[in-house]
C-alpha angles and dihedrals in degrees: 000000000000127000116193123214109214090188090060111105092217119095116267092244090057091052089051091048092050094047093046092048089051091050092048097043090044092055094243089120108050122225112270092014116140118250120220114274117264090248097048093047091048091052092046091052095035094234139121114285088227088066091055092046090052090050092048091049090052091048090051092046091052092048101250098114139018130207129224114204110248094004106066141236125325137189112259117236101230123150091203097058094085091049091047091050093047092050091050091051092047091052090051089048091051090054090050091048091053090052090049091050090048090052092053100255108152125235089242092056091049093049090047090052091049091050090051092052093050094043091050090051092051092046093049094055117100130193091239096052115110111255128214122226089271093049096259121143105253095207092052092049093058096041096046090061 
């Protein structure tokens, strides 16, 4: 479900938050579905439970999950989560595009790179791959992160 990148400069809890937000916004985790317990996810990822708790607290604060005392954490059913996540990604992309422009990368090279990414995604889909509610390849969603 979540693959951590220990070379990433961001804290582990931020990586977990980003990956969980992507899974929720992408429809991989269904609304009102129960998330793994703090302890079980900590064991699965071989990290401190406090790190998972911090990530879950951040996800709750940002509206992606809700907790039920004594029962656990659940995915919030919010139609605007996908839109919020997409806007966040587009803002990050805009920053990267500004950096690319400042470094002399041409518009044509950027568009060519975008085309390659989208063509690769279409080529990698198979008819047998499990699909999310929005038609995305569930295996690819998890592994891309």
